Structures are given as structure tokens and as C-alpha cells.
C-alpha positions in Angstrom: 9.8 11.6 8.0 11.6 8.0 7.8 8.9 6.9 10.0 6.1 7.8 7.9 7.7 6.2 4.9 8.5 2.5 7.1 4.7 2.7 7.7 3.2 3.2 4.4 5.5 0.8 2.9 4.0 -1.4 6.1 0.3 -0.6 5.5 1.1 -2.0 1.6 2.8 -4.8 2.7 0.2 -6.0 5.4 -3.4 -4.8 2.9 -2.2 -6.5 -0.3 -4.3 -9.1 -1.9 -2.0 -12.4 -0.8 -4.7 -14.4 -2.6 -4.0 -13.6 -6.0 -0.5 -12.7 -7.3 -0.4 -9.5 -7.6 3.0 -7.2 -5.3 3.7 -3.6 -4.0 5.3 -1.5 -6.5 7.0 1.6 -5.2 7.6 4.1 -7.7 10.4 6.5 -6.7 10.0 10.4 -8.7 13.1 13.3 -7.9 9.2 14.8 -6.2 7.8 12.4 -4.9 7.0 9.1 -3.7 4.2 7.2 -4.6 3.7 3.2 -2.4 0.8 1.5 -4.3 -1.2 -2.0 -4.3 -4.1 -4.1 -5.4 -5.6 -5.2 -1.9 -9.2 -3.8 -1.0 -11.2 -3.1 2.1 -13.3 -5.9 2.4 -16.9 -5.0 2.0 -17.8 -5.1 6.0 -16.0 -2.3 5.9 -18.0 1.4 4.9 -15.3 4.1 3.3 -17.2 7.2 5.4 
């Protein structure tokens, strides 16, 4: 749905690494959409 696509793109923009020259990538395939960025969680945020 449109809302999920919008949220995924906004998340990629907000969480990207603004200290470097990285950018988000949006790749459209016939069977899927891939949104990537090089941002990482801050070290104090655990991944569980």
C-alpha cells in the first residue's frame, strides 16, 4: 500500500548517515522494491 511505501522511504531518509556522502538507494524490480541506506543504529541502541 501507498502508506507503507511512504513510511519506508521516509525512514530511509531520516536514518541515513548525514555525516558522510552516502545516499539512499531505491531499486525497483518486477517482483519487489528494495530501499537501502548506509545508516546504522547508534551504539547505545541494542538489537534484540
